[in-house]
All heavy atoms as an XYZ file, in Angstrom:
884
protein
N     203.139    -68.480   -166.755
C     202.913    -69.032   -168.134
C     202.017    -68.093   -168.871
O     200.824    -67.824   -168.473
C     202.250    -70.392   -168.070
C     201.918    -70.891   -169.431
O     202.433    -70.439   -170.441
O     201.179    -71.961   -169.470
N     202.569    -67.292   -169.825
C     201.793    -66.329   -170.595
C     200.584    -66.940   -171.255
O     199.646    -66.204   -171.558
C     202.716    -65.615   -171.542
N     200.590    -68.218   -171.646
C     199.555    -68.852   -172.271
C     198.303    -68.976   -171.470
O     197.220    -69.099   -171.993
N     198.377    -68.882   -170.148
C     197.259    -68.907   -169.263
C     196.796    -67.568   -168.702
O     195.946    -67.514   -167.981
C     197.646    -69.785   -168.077
C     197.887    -71.284   -168.437
S     196.416    -72.148   -168.897
C     195.507    -72.134   -167.362
N     197.480    -66.476   -169.189
C     197.193    -65.149   -168.615
C     196.766    -64.134   -169.721
O     197.291    -64.257   -170.878
C     198.401    -64.595   -167.841
C     198.693    -65.454   -166.696
O     197.908    -65.598   -165.770
N     199.893    -65.983   -166.637
N     195.848    -63.297   -169.412
C     195.487    -62.207   -170.359
C     196.330    -60.984   -169.966
O     196.377    -60.654   -168.775
C     193.967    -62.012   -170.272
O     193.692    -60.775   -170.916
N     196.780    -60.333   -170.928
C     197.502    -59.104   -170.698
C     196.581    -57.910   -170.933
O     196.946    -56.772   -170.968
C     198.769    -58.954   -171.501
C     199.834    -59.986   -171.169
C     200.109    -61.053   -171.989
C     200.426    -59.856   -169.875
C     201.013    -62.022   -171.551
C     201.414    -60.849   -169.558
C     201.698    -61.868   -170.342
N     195.252    -58.219   -171.222
C     194.250    -57.175   -171.431
C     193.436    -57.141   -170.150
O     192.322    -57.365   -170.037
C     193.369    -57.600   -172.584
C     192.426    -56.489   -172.975
O     192.566    -55.357   -172.602
N     191.381    -56.773   -173.747
N     194.127    -56.774   -169.033
C     193.462    -56.782   -167.777
C     193.002    -55.328   -167.457
O     193.530    -54.289   -167.891
C     194.548    -57.096   -166.693
C     193.956    -57.401   -165.401
N     193.749    -56.351   -164.447
C     193.447    -58.500   -164.777
C     193.214    -56.935   -163.367
N     192.998    -58.219   -163.516
N     191.904    -55.214   -166.652
C     191.336    -53.952   -166.282
C     192.313    -52.964   -165.751
O     192.334    -51.824   -166.034
C     190.216    -54.125   -165.292
C     189.714    -52.876   -164.675
C     188.872    -52.054   -165.424
C     190.129    -52.441   -163.392
C     188.516    -50.751   -164.918
C     189.752    -51.262   -162.899
C     188.964    -50.429   -163.694
O     188.519    -49.249   -163.091
N     193.215    -53.475   -164.814
C     194.234    -52.579   -164.280
C     195.092    -51.895   -165.275
O     195.387    -50.703   -165.166
C     195.071    -53.322   -163.292
N     195.452    -52.592   -166.358
C     196.282    -52.024   -167.391
C     195.474    -50.976   -168.156
O     195.958    -49.892   -168.445
C     196.769    -53.019   -168.404
C     197.718    -54.038   -167.747
C     197.506    -55.414   -168.011
C     198.776    -53.725   -166.969
C     198.339    -56.319   -167.530
C     199.642    -54.578   -166.381
C     199.381    -55.902   -166.681
O     200.222    -56.859   -166.098
N     194.170    -51.298   -168.421
C     193.298    -50.293   -169.071
C     193.063    -49.066   -168.197
O     192.990    -47.943   -168.767
N     192.987    -49.201   -166.867
C     192.729    -48.056   -166.028
C     193.886    -47.147   -166.058
O     193.731    -45.933   -165.999
C     192.395    -48.459   -164.632
N     195.046    -47.678   -166.040
C     196.319    -46.899   -166.102
C     196.361    -46.152   -167.402
O     196.740    -44.987   -167.448
C     197.594    -47.763   -165.918
C     197.584    -48.358   -164.444
C     198.853    -46.928   -166.247
C     198.595    -49.464   -164.225
N     196.096    -46.938   -168.531
C     196.061    -46.260   -169.764
C     195.111    -45.068   -169.905
O     195.393    -44.003   -170.430
N     193.821    -45.315   -169.389
C     192.846    -44.236   -169.398
C     193.344    -43.036   -168.558
O     193.175    -41.893   -169.095
C     191.579    -44.835   -168.737
C     190.519    -43.791   -168.689
C     189.199    -44.284   -168.088
O     189.262    -45.269   -167.296
O     188.107    -43.639   -168.339
N     193.949    -43.282   -167.428
C     194.503    -42.167   -166.700
C     195.510    -41.395   -167.350
O     195.499    -40.127   -167.450
C     195.023    -42.665   -165.335
C     195.685    -41.593   -164.536
C     195.041    -40.609   -163.708
C     197.042    -41.319   -164.375
N     196.012    -39.816   -163.133
C     197.229    -40.250   -163.551
C     198.172    -41.969   -164.949
C     198.542    -39.690   -163.311
C     199.466    -41.420   -164.661
C     199.658    -40.357   -163.824
N     196.444    -42.106   -168.131
C     197.428    -41.469   -168.815
C     196.891    -40.593   -169.968
O     197.322    -39.449   -170.188
C     198.500    -42.434   -169.406
C     199.253    -43.074   -168.267
S     200.442    -44.223   -168.723
C     201.769    -43.158   -169.399
N     195.867    -41.153   -170.749
C     195.269    -40.409   -171.864
C     194.536    -39.173   -171.285
O     194.562    -37.993   -171.759
C     194.374    -41.237   -172.703
C     195.147    -42.104   -173.703
C     195.361    -43.402   -173.526
C     195.625    -41.433   -174.882
C     196.092    -44.090   -174.482
C     196.348    -42.168   -175.844
C     196.523    -43.507   -175.576
O     197.284    -44.173   -176.509
N     193.584    -39.410   -170.314
C     192.683    -38.473   -169.757
C     193.399    -37.381   -168.996
O     193.176    -36.170   -169.237
C     191.613    -39.069   -168.935
C     190.590    -39.866   -169.729
O     190.605    -39.841   -170.935
N     189.819    -40.596   -168.960
N     194.203    -37.788   -168.019
C     194.708    -36.789   -167.092
C     196.069    -36.218   -167.505
O     196.261    -35.069   -167.551
C     194.869    -37.438   -165.657
O     193.558    -37.976   -165.355
C     195.350    -36.504   -164.604
N     196.941    -37.092   -167.890
C     198.298    -36.681   -168.220
C     198.286    -35.994   -169.596
O     198.678    -34.837   -169.808
C     199.385    -37.764   -168.123
C     200.717    -37.331   -168.470
C     199.359    -38.359   -166.726
N     197.853    -36.707   -170.635
C     197.884    -36.191   -171.973
C     196.728    -35.200   -172.173
O     196.873    -34.171   -172.959
C     197.822    -37.258   -173.001
N     195.641    -35.410   -171.413
C     194.529    -34.456   -171.546
C     193.521    -34.663   -172.612
O     192.844    -33.695   -173.031
N     193.460    -35.895   -173.108
C     192.494    -36.207   -174.184
C     191.285    -36.938   -173.470
O     191.427    -38.015   -173.017
C     193.104    -37.102   -175.219
C     194.271    -36.367   -175.898
C     192.040    -37.425   -176.300
C     195.150    -37.307   -176.778
N     190.080    -36.291   -173.416
C     188.968    -36.843   -172.729
C     187.788    -37.056   -173.674
O     187.549    -36.184   -174.569
C     188.502    -35.886   -171.631
C     189.500    -35.703   -170.560
C     188.996    -34.766   -169.411
O     187.799    -34.769   -169.253
O     189.826    -34.119   -168.810
N     187.011    -38.101   -173.386
C     185.683    -38.237   -174.031
C     184.733    -37.281   -173.480
O     184.751    -36.967   -172.261
C     185.170    -39.642   -173.792
C     185.605    -40.800   -174.698
C     185.200    -42.126   -174.070
C     185.140    -40.679   -176.045
N     183.859    -36.739   -174.287
C     182.742    -35.978   -173.758
C     181.555    -36.927   -173.468
O     181.152    -37.528   -174.399
C     182.312    -34.930   -174.794
C     181.147    -34.042   -174.356
O     180.555    -34.393   -173.244
O     180.861    -33.081   -175.016
N     181.158    -37.050   -172.182
C     180.113    -38.044   -171.898
C     178.743    -37.648   -172.658
O     177.937    -38.535   -172.773
C     179.978    -37.977   -170.349
C     180.663    -36.709   -169.987
C     181.647    -36.364   -171.027
N     178.661    -36.401   -173.026
C     177.404    -36.055   -173.688
C     177.404    -36.441   -175.118
O     176.389    -36.576   -175.820
C     177.227    -34.553   -173.602
C     177.053    -34.017   -172.243
C     175.756    -34.457   -171.543
O     174.770    -34.451   -172.244
O     175.877    -34.747   -170.379
N     178.648    -36.682   -175.651
C     178.728    -37.075   -177.137
C     179.909    -38.072   -177.291
O     180.953    -37.826   -177.691
C     179.167    -35.836   -178.035
C     178.044    -34.774   -178.022
C     178.396    -33.673   -179.037
O     178.722    -33.952   -180.190
O     178.387    -32.488   -178.605
N     179.609    -39.339   -176.855
C     180.583    -40.358   -176.932
C     181.108    -40.640   -178.296
O     180.354    -40.343   -179.298
C     179.868    -41.596   -176.301
C     178.512    -41.267   -176.239
C     178.326    -39.804   -176.362
N     182.300    -41.287   -178.488
C     182.729    -41.629   -179.852
C     183.712    -40.609   -180.393
O     184.091    -40.648   -181.538
N     184.057    -39.628   -179.603
C     185.047    -38.587   -179.998
C     184.561    -37.671   -181.095
O     185.390    -37.074   -181.819
C     186.439    -39.208   -180.383
C     187.116    -39.817   -179.196
C     187.120    -41.193   -179.028
C     187.794    -39.061   -178.302
C     187.765    -41.778   -177.927
C     188.495    -39.649   -177.168
C     188.448    -40.960   -176.998
O     189.125    -41.475   -175.954
N     183.229    -37.517   -181.255
C     182.736    -36.478   -182.103
C     183.055    -35.102   -181.534
O     183.279    -34.100   -182.280
C     181.198    -36.710   -182.319
C     180.525    -35.663   -183.185
C     180.854    -35.884   -184.595
N     180.042    -34.910   -185.329
C     179.818    -35.042   -186.601
N     180.276    -36.035   -187.249
N     179.153    -34.084   -187.240
N     182.952    -34.993   -180.193
C     183.349    -33.807   -179.424
C     184.382    -34.293   -178.472
O     184.166    -35.204   -177.687
C     182.241    -33.104   -178.752
C     182.639    -31.922   -177.976
N     182.714    -31.979   -176.564
C     183.072    -30.687   -178.306
C     183.089    -30.806   -176.164
N     183.335    -30.018   -177.254
N     185.445    -33.594   -178.458
C     186.660    -34.031   -177.604
C     186.888    -32.905   -176.568
O     186.766    -31.721   -176.811
C     187.906    -34.170   -178.476
C     187.672    -35.233   -179.527
C     189.113    -34.567   -177.578
C     188.314    -34.843   -180.807
N     187.209    -33.273   -175.344
C     187.677    -32.373   -174.332
C     189.246    -32.537   -174.173
O     189.699    -33.572   -173.940
C     187.012    -32.628   -172.963
C     185.432    -32.479   -173.118
C     187.485    -31.679   -171.914
C     184.685    -32.974   -171.929
N     189.871    -31.383   -174.421
C     191.328    -31.286   -174.240
C     191.593    -30.595   -172.944
O     191.231    -29.365   -172.867
C     191.998    -30.576   -175.437
C     191.600    -31.206   -176.780
C     193.493    -30.425   -175.223
C     192.257    -32.524   -177.006
N     192.041    -31.366   -171.926
C     192.304    -30.742   -170.555
C     193.501    -31.247   -169.933
O     193.398    -32.200   -169.055
C     191.028    -31.011   -169.714
C     191.062    -30.383   -168.367
C     189.969    -30.757   -167.414
N     188.843    -31.449   -167.977
C     187.605    -31.163   -167.761
N     187.271    -30.198   -166.989
N     186.618    -31.979   -168.265
N     194.728    -30.923   -170.461
C     195.909    -31.409   -169.810
C     195.971    -31.009   -168.365
O     195.641    -29.883   -168.030
C     197.039    -30.867   -170.680
C     196.454    -29.665   -171.309
C     194.986    -29.927   -171.455
N     196.512    -31.833   -167.507
C     196.678    -31.510   -166.076
C     198.113    -31.693   -165.588
O     198.408    -32.757   -164.999
C     195.729    -32.367   -165.295
C     194.220    -32.164   -165.667
C     193.257    -33.025   -164.955
O     193.440    -33.295   -163.695
N     192.343    -33.614   -165.691
N     198.965    -30.717   -165.909
C     200.366    -30.863   -165.417
C     200.401    -30.930   -163.974
O     199.596    -30.355   -163.203
C     201.016    -29.618   -165.993
C     199.925    -28.693   -166.202
C     198.682    -29.447   -166.468
N     201.482    -31.589   -163.416
C     201.684    -31.700   -162.044
C     202.527    -32.939   -161.656
O     202.955    -33.685   -162.591
N     202.710    -33.119   -160.472
C     203.416    -34.357   -160.008
C     204.824    -34.435   -160.500
O     205.407    -35.484   -160.589
N     205.421    -33.295   -160.797
C     206.818    -33.301   -161.290
C     206.976    -33.474   -162.793
O     208.068    -33.345   -163.267
N     205.887    -33.736   -163.486
C     205.992    -33.795   -164.963
C     206.069    -32.420   -165.514
O     205.395    -31.473   -165.141
C     204.736    -34.480   -165.506
C     204.529    -35.983   -165.215
C     203.236    -36.481   -165.751
C     205.611    -36.792   -165.604
N     206.935    -32.334   -166.511
C     207.134    -31.038   -167.212
C     206.729    -31.060   -168.684
O     206.697    -30.051   -169.318
C     208.648    -30.568   -167.086
O     209.497    -31.559   -167.715
C     209.019    -30.300   -165.655
N     206.351    -32.304   -169.135
C     205.849    -32.376   -170.505
C     205.187    -33.751   -170.654
O     205.450    -34.675   -169.878
C     206.912    -32.220   -171.527
C     207.942    -33.280   -171.532
C     209.097    -33.390   -170.828
C     207.899    -34.565   -172.337
N     209.704    -34.618   -171.038
C     209.020    -35.310   -172.082
C     206.970    -35.038   -173.300
C     209.284    -36.543   -172.587
C     207.331    -36.311   -173.886
C     208.348    -37.004   -173.507
N     204.308    -33.751   -171.669
C     203.643    -35.036   -172.035
C     203.089    -34.924   -173.401
O     202.773    -33.810   -173.886
C     202.465    -35.367   -171.006
N     202.808    -36.054   -174.079
C     202.154    -36.072   -175.263
C     201.494    -37.412   -175.433
O     201.915    -38.413   -174.971
C     202.992    -35.713   -176.520
C     204.072    -36.723   -176.806
C     204.849    -36.219   -177.971
C     205.992    -37.236   -178.335
N     206.699    -36.713   -179.545
N     200.309    -37.354   -176.148
C     199.537    -38.616   -176.317
C     198.730    -38.412   -177.611
O     198.336    -37.317   -177.960
N     198.385    -39.541   -178.191
C     197.537    -39.481   -179.389
C     196.753    -40.801   -179.446
O     197.153    -41.775   -178.914
C     198.291    -39.208   -180.616
C     199.304    -40.310   -181.010
C     199.946    -39.993   -182.303
O     200.573    -38.870   -182.409
O     199.959    -40.813   -183.200
N     195.615    -40.687   -180.083
C     194.906    -41.926   -180.392
C     194.095    -41.815   -181.657
O     193.904    -40.694   -182.127
C     193.952    -42.362   -179.238
C     192.902    -41.259   -178.776
C     191.531    -41.710   -179.359
C     192.897    -41.323   -177.313
N     193.828    -42.959   -182.284
C     193.094    -42.921   -183.586
C     191.645    -43.213   -183.237
O     191.324    -44.136   -182.577
C     193.637    -43.971   -184.533
C     195.157    -43.783   -184.735
C     192.910    -43.991   -185.798
C     195.490    -42.481   -185.385
N     190.779    -42.329   -183.697
C     189.256    -42.482   -183.568
C     188.758    -42.737   -184.881
O     189.459    -42.743   -185.925
C     188.718    -41.214   -183.001
O     188.660    -40.192   -183.975
C     189.466    -40.721   -181.697
N     187.460    -42.931   -184.953
C     186.810    -43.165   -186.278
C     186.880    -42.048   -187.105
O     186.649    -42.079   -188.323
C     185.400    -43.703   -186.026
C     184.469    -42.674   -185.369
C     183.165    -43.190   -185.060
N     182.309    -42.817   -186.200
C     181.007    -43.169   -186.228
N     180.442    -43.854   -185.283
N     180.254    -42.867   -187.266
N     187.207    -40.816   -186.564
C     187.289    -39.524   -187.337
C     188.691    -39.258   -187.712
O     188.983    -38.424   -188.565
C     186.671    -38.399   -186.533
C     185.261    -38.598   -186.230
C     184.886    -39.004   -184.899
C     184.247    -38.421   -187.157
C     183.527    -39.221   -184.571
C     182.942    -38.580   -186.830
C     182.555    -39.065   -185.595
O     181.288    -39.228   -185.244
N     189.656    -39.934   -187.129
C     191.064    -39.654   -187.352
C     191.853    -39.519   -186.106
O     191.383    -39.818   -184.965
N     193.057    -38.908   -186.253
C     193.968    -38.778   -185.081
C     193.625    -37.654   -184.219
O     193.472    -36.521   -184.678
C     195.424    -38.640   -185.638
C     196.435    -38.574   -184.541
C     197.827    -38.614   -185.084
N     198.205    -37.302   -185.672
C     199.020    -36.392   -185.115
N     199.495    -36.659   -183.916
N     199.242    -35.289   -185.606
N     193.541    -37.907   -182.905
C     193.445    -36.908   -181.852
C     194.745    -36.882   -181.087
O     195.286    -37.863   -180.735
C     192.294    -37.214   -180.830
C     192.250    -36.194   -179.697
C     191.017    -37.262   -181.505
N     195.342    -35.692   -180.872
C     196.568    -35.610   -180.150
C     196.574    -34.378   -179.277
O     195.976    -33.379   -179.560
C     197.717    -35.540   -181.175
N     197.320    -34.548   -178.225
C     197.594    -33.362   -177.307
C     199.042    -33.521   -176.800
O     199.429    -34.566   -176.350
C     196.637    -33.296   -176.180
S     196.924    -31.844   -175.058
N     199.845    -32.478   -176.909
C     201.073    -32.373   -176.319
C     201.249    -31.081   -175.568
O     200.676    -30.127   -175.912
C     202.252    -32.468   -177.409
O     202.176    -31.423   -178.215
N     201.966    -31.184   -174.381
C     202.123    -29.944   -173.580
C     203.470    -29.945   -172.904
O     204.081    -31.033   -172.792
C     201.000    -29.786   -172.523
C     200.920    -30.932   -171.571
C     200.070    -32.027   -171.679
C     201.622    -31.037   -170.389
N     200.242    -32.826   -170.580
C     201.202    -32.302   -169.747
C     202.665    -30.407   -169.761
C     201.734    -32.781   -168.552
C     203.206    -30.796   -168.550
C     202.747    -31.990   -167.983
N     203.920    -28.719   -172.632
C     205.153    -28.640   -171.790
C     205.138    -27.374   -170.983
O     204.411    -26.410   -171.232
C     206.444    -28.516   -172.753
C     206.512    -27.397   -173.656
C     207.664    -27.532   -174.592
C     207.624    -26.493   -175.651
N     208.683    -26.493   -176.640
N     205.752    -27.372   -169.878
C     205.761    -26.292   -168.922
C     207.179    -25.584   -169.287
O     208.240    -26.196   -169.212
C     205.719    -26.745   -167.468
C     205.919    -25.611   -166.558
C     204.414    -27.478   -167.224
N     206.970    -24.323   -169.526
C     208.244    -23.456   -169.670
C     208.134    -22.308   -168.840
O     207.318    -21.351   -168.914
C     208.287    -22.929   -171.156
C     208.501    -24.055   -172.146
C     208.507    -23.541   -173.594
O     207.857    -22.442   -173.962
O     209.140    -24.167   -174.441
N     208.880    -22.414   -167.690
C     208.819    -21.267   -166.666
C     207.468    -21.405   -165.965
O     207.094    -22.477   -165.403
N     206.699    -20.354   -166.001
C     205.394    -20.292   -165.447
C     204.321    -20.399   -166.520
O     203.209    -20.015   -166.307
C     205.206    -19.105   -164.603
C     206.162    -19.213   -163.374
C     205.935    -18.180   -162.323
N     204.552    -18.362   -161.830
C     203.806    -17.316   -161.253
N     204.394    -16.155   -161.274
N     202.590    -17.544   -160.853
N     204.682    -20.855   -167.675
C     203.699    -20.943   -168.818
C     203.435    -22.490   -169.289
O     204.432    -23.253   -169.302
C     204.104    -20.172   -170.042
C     204.208    -18.731   -169.673
C     203.776    -17.729   -170.705
N     202.486    -17.825   -171.295
C     201.347    -17.272   -170.908
N     201.388    -16.638   -169.736
N     200.220    -17.417   -171.477
N     202.289    -22.753   -169.604
C     201.871    -24.022   -170.140
C     201.677    -23.791   -171.627
O     200.819    -23.005   -172.027
C     200.665    -24.597   -169.439
C     200.084    -25.909   -169.994
C     201.079    -27.008   -169.747
C     198.770    -26.195   -169.350
N     202.483    -24.590   -172.444
C     202.281    -24.549   -173.873
C     201.585    -25.776   -174.336
O     202.137    -26.874   -173.992
C     203.662    -24.411   -174.563
C     204.543    -23.204   -174.087
C     203.993    -21.800   -174.423
O     203.160    -21.774   -175.425
N     204.457    -20.835   -173.740
N     200.585    -25.718   -175.101
C     199.805    -26.826   -175.538
C     199.581    -26.802   -177.036
O     199.319    -25.767   -177.662
C     198.420    -26.840   -174.804
C     197.574    -28.037   -175.318
C     198.571    -26.910   -173.268
N     199.632    -28.031   -177.626
C     199.309    -28.178   -178.964
C     198.273    -29.260   -179.059
O     198.405    -30.394   -178.447
C     200.481    -28.561   -179.879
C     200.092    -28.656   -181.411
C     201.235    -29.083   -182.230
O     201.582    -30.254   -182.264
N     201.710    -28.165   -183.045
N     197.160    -29.059   -179.729
C     196.167    -30.052   -179.854
C     195.803    -30.277   -181.368
O     195.752    -29.336   -182.109
C     194.923    -29.474   -179.191
N     195.542    -31.543   -181.687
C     195.211    -31.936   -183.010
C     193.755    -32.462   -182.908
O     193.526    -33.392   -182.178
C     196.157    -33.036   -183.611
C     195.637    -33.392   -185.006
C     197.536    -32.448   -183.665
N     192.851    -31.853   -183.670
C     191.462    -32.212   -183.703
C     191.134    -32.763   -185.045
O     191.368    -32.084   -186.046
C     190.566    -30.958   -183.323
C     189.070    -31.363   -183.294
C     190.937    -30.423   -181.946
N     190.618    -33.979   -185.135
C     190.377    -34.550   -186.534
C     189.249    -33.926   -187.311
O     188.356    -33.197   -186.678
C     190.158    -36.055   -186.209
C     189.669    -36.073   -184.823
C     190.285    -34.928   -184.099
N     189.200    -34.209   -188.585
C     188.101    -33.627   -189.456
C     186.738    -34.073   -188.870
O     186.554    -35.145   -188.284
C     188.359    -34.293   -190.801
C     189.771    -34.616   -190.807
C     190.153    -34.991   -189.357
N     185.718    -33.216   -189.080
C     184.350    -33.534   -188.754
C     184.162    -33.648   -187.225
O     183.165    -34.354   -186.860
C     183.810    -34.746   -189.495
C     183.898    -34.564   -191.005
O     183.473    -33.517   -191.521
N     184.509    -35.477   -191.717
N     185.038    -33.065   -186.456
C     184.806    -33.100   -185.004
C     185.108    -31.685   -184.433
O     185.523    -30.801   -185.243
C     185.825    -34.064   -184.257
O     187.144    -33.577   -184.469
C     185.714    -35.440   -184.832
N     184.946    -31.547   -183.274
C     185.212    -30.265   -182.562
C     185.770    -30.594   -181.187
O     185.583    -31.761   -180.674
C     184.064    -29.306   -182.565
C     182.834    -29.834   -181.768
C     181.598    -29.074   -182.171
N     180.524    -29.286   -181.176
C     180.004    -30.520   -181.007
N     180.331    -31.514   -181.593
N     178.984    -30.579   -180.064
N     186.309    -29.589   -180.503
C     186.870    -29.805   -179.196
C     186.640    -28.599   -178.316
O     186.523    -27.458   -178.811
C     188.401    -30.100   -179.261
N     186.637    -28.825   -176.972
C     186.697    -27.787   -176.011
C     187.997    -27.895   -175.352
O     188.286    -28.988   -174.765
C     185.530    -27.906   -175.089
O     184.308    -27.770   -175.759
C     185.575    -26.764   -173.938
N     188.791    -26.881   -175.324
C     190.132    -26.849   -174.706
C     190.006    -26.150   -173.379
O     189.588    -25.015   -173.361
C     191.154    -26.170   -175.598
C     192.536    -26.181   -174.963
C     191.208    -26.852   -176.932
N     190.365    -26.803   -172.385
C     190.334    -26.297   -170.997
C     191.722    -26.304   -170.344
O     192.278    -27.441   -170.154
C     189.338    -27.080   -170.110
C     187.993    -27.150   -170.762
C     189.186    -26.433   -168.645
C     187.049    -28.137   -170.116
N     192.278    -25.109   -170.133
C     193.553    -24.961   -169.557
C     193.490    -24.445   -168.183
O     192.564    -23.669   -167.834
C     194.497    -24.160   -170.383
C     194.699    -24.625   -171.831
C     195.643    -23.703   -172.570
C     195.216    -26.000   -171.917
N     194.433    -24.811   -167.277
C     194.413    -24.250   -165.916
C     194.399    -22.791   -165.949
O     195.107    -22.073   -166.616
C     195.710    -24.764   -165.284
C     196.152    -25.936   -166.092
C     195.624    -25.624   -167.440
N     193.403    -22.186   -165.201
C     193.286    -20.719   -165.001
C     192.755    -19.978   -166.272
O     192.861    -18.749   -166.283
N     192.370    -20.701   -167.313
C     191.897    -20.016   -168.486
C     190.493    -20.392   -168.769
O     190.011    -21.391   -168.384
C     192.779    -20.398   -169.756
N     189.813    -19.545   -169.638
C     188.430    -19.867   -169.957
C     188.430    -20.962   -170.959
O     189.352    -20.981   -171.869
C     187.757    -18.608   -170.526
C     187.650    -17.487   -169.510
C     187.243    -16.205   -170.128
N     185.778    -16.237   -170.299
C     185.047    -15.273   -170.787
N     185.590    -14.132   -171.121
N     183.735    -15.447   -170.893
N     187.442    -21.806   -171.023
C     187.354    -22.846   -172.080
C     187.234    -22.216   -173.475
O     186.635    -21.168   -173.591
C     186.092    -23.627   -171.664
C     185.847    -23.332   -170.238
C     186.394    -21.929   -169.962
N     187.851    -22.852   -174.351
C     187.810    -22.445   -175.789
C     187.292    -23.571   -176.705
O     187.730    -24.652   -176.551
C     189.138    -21.959   -176.276
C     189.701    -20.782   -175.469
C     190.961    -20.251   -175.939
N     190.856    -19.798   -177.300
C     191.867    -19.399   -178.045
N     193.046    -19.365   -177.548
N     191.698    -19.035   -179.244
N     186.341    -23.172   -177.629
C     185.844    -24.217   -178.473
C     186.537    -24.006   -179.808
O     186.737    -22.943   -180.303
C     184.311    -24.025   -178.688
C     183.581    -24.240   -177.312
C     182.064    -24.271   -177.520
C     181.355    -24.327   -176.267
N     181.597    -25.594   -175.519
N     187.027    -25.128   -180.387
C     187.713    -25.074   -181.666
C     187.230    -26.214   -182.568
O     186.616    -27.204   -182.167
C     189.269    -25.272   -181.402
C     189.843    -24.091   -180.594
C     189.583    -26.646   -180.818
N     187.496    -26.056   -183.801
C     187.127    -27.039   -184.880
C     188.293    -27.889   -185.219
O     189.327    -27.863   -184.550
N     188.184    -28.655   -186.348
C     189.225    -29.512   -186.723
C     190.484    -28.706   -187.095
O     190.412    -27.582   -187.500
C     188.789    -30.365   -188.002
N     191.663    -29.352   -186.831
C     192.886    -28.729   -187.194
C     193.958    -28.850   -186.131
O     193.730    -29.491   -185.086
N     195.004    -28.106   -186.312
C     196.158    -28.036   -185.289
C     196.011    -26.785   -184.631
O     195.987    -25.650   -185.279
C     197.519    -28.194   -186.008
C     198.599    -28.126   -184.945
C     197.568    -29.535   -186.699
N     196.018    -26.773   -183.284
C     195.779    -25.509   -182.532
C     196.840    -25.479   -181.405
O     197.187    -26.462   -180.770
C     194.353    -25.540   -181.783
C     193.245    -25.830   -182.791
N     192.736    -24.770   -183.564
C     192.587    -26.934   -183.118
C     191.711    -25.351   -184.325
N     191.656    -26.583   -184.060
N     197.277    -24.230   -181.165
C     198.292    -23.965   -180.163
C     197.749    -22.976   -179.105
O     197.114    -21.953   -179.488
C     199.585    -23.494   -180.741
C     200.167    -24.557   -181.642
C     201.587    -24.377   -181.981
O     202.266    -23.453   -181.477
O     202.187    -25.128   -182.873
N     198.085    -23.260   -177.895
C     197.522    -22.455   -176.710
C     198.632    -22.237   -175.703
O     199.616    -23.077   -175.619
C     196.385    -23.167   -176.075
C     195.220    -23.482   -176.953
C     195.209    -24.751   -177.526
C     194.318    -22.602   -177.282
C     194.212    -25.098   -178.436
C     193.262    -22.968   -178.091
C     193.148    -24.170   -178.733
N     198.520    -21.266   -174.972
C     199.455    -20.952   -173.869
C     198.648    -20.445   -172.692
O     197.682    -19.658   -172.910
C     200.443    -19.870   -174.338
O     201.354    -19.579   -173.356
N     199.052    -20.798   -171.486
C     198.299    -20.313   -170.301
C     199.373    -20.116   -169.191
O     200.363    -20.847   -169.043
C     197.265    -21.291   -169.873
N     199.170    -19.085   -168.371
C     199.868    -18.820   -167.179
C     199.576    -19.880   -166.150
O     198.401    -20.169   -165.906
C     199.612    -17.433   -166.668
C     200.435    -17.030   -165.493
C     201.782    -16.511   -165.909
O     201.956    -16.143   -167.046
N     202.740    -16.582   -165.015
N     200.625    -20.410   -165.454
C     200.373    -21.439   -164.404
C     200.409    -20.694   -163.116
O     201.466    -19.990   -162.807
C     201.337    -22.544   -164.491
C     201.274    -23.329   -165.786
C     201.242    -23.457   -163.290
C     202.300    -24.347   -165.963
N     199.405    -20.856   -162.290
C     199.444    -20.242   -161.003
C     200.464    -21.004   -160.070
O     200.789    -22.148   -160.274
C     198.074    -20.337   -160.316
C     197.004    -19.550   -160.920
C     195.750    -19.456   -160.124
N     195.464    -20.673   -159.398
C     194.517    -21.492   -159.581
N     193.605    -21.188   -160.503
N     194.383    -22.608   -158.860
N     200.972    -20.246   -159.141
C     202.097    -20.782   -158.280
C     201.593    -22.136   -157.568
O     202.283    -23.048   -157.444
C     202.517    -19.729   -157.233
C     203.783    -20.097   -156.601
C     204.924    -20.197   -157.511
O     205.022    -19.349   -158.443
O     205.807    -21.089   -157.325
N     200.264    -22.212   -157.178
C     199.760    -23.261   -156.407
C     199.710    -24.561   -157.326
O     199.742    -25.678   -156.855
C     198.444    -23.025   -155.848
O     197.533    -22.754   -156.846
N     199.572    -24.363   -158.709
C     199.405    -25.570   -159.553
C     200.766    -25.738   -160.255
O     200.812    -26.693   -161.121
C     198.284    -25.265   -160.521
O     198.465    -24.202   -161.341
N     201.729    -24.991   -160.036
C     203.036    -25.182   -160.796
C     203.684    -26.526   -160.403
O     203.696    -26.912   -159.282
C     203.991    -24.038   -160.471
C     205.208    -23.977   -161.301
C     206.074    -22.780   -161.051
C     207.306    -22.891   -161.867
N     208.290    -21.945   -161.483
N     204.213    -27.144   -161.392
C     204.934    -28.463   -161.194
C     206.121    -28.274   -160.427
O     206.826    -27.277   -160.426
C     205.085    -29.198   -162.538
C     203.773    -29.580   -163.174
C     205.939    -28.381   -163.509
C-alpha cells in the first residue's frame, strides 16, 4: 500500500548521490557547501561510455556530460553564475574555471579504460 510507505527512503537517496557524484561527476566541495564551489570529477568505468547529469542549485544549473571516444574522455561542464569549479579528469591536472560552459578532453590510460 503506497499510502503507508515513503518513497523518500535513504537507499534511493544514496543511489541518486552516487549517480550525481561518481557517474555524472558533480560533487559538493566539503570546504564550501551549497555549490558555491563545485568539483567536476566524472569517473567513467564499469562499461559506461557516456553519462550526463544536472541539478538546480541556488546559483543556477550545474551540469556535466561526458563520453568516451576511443581512448579520449570528452567532457562538457556547465558552471552557474557567481560560482566556480575545479575540474578533475583522469590522468590530468586539476583545472579551476569560473561560470560558463567549458569543454575538456583527456587521454584515458589503458588501465582505466571502460
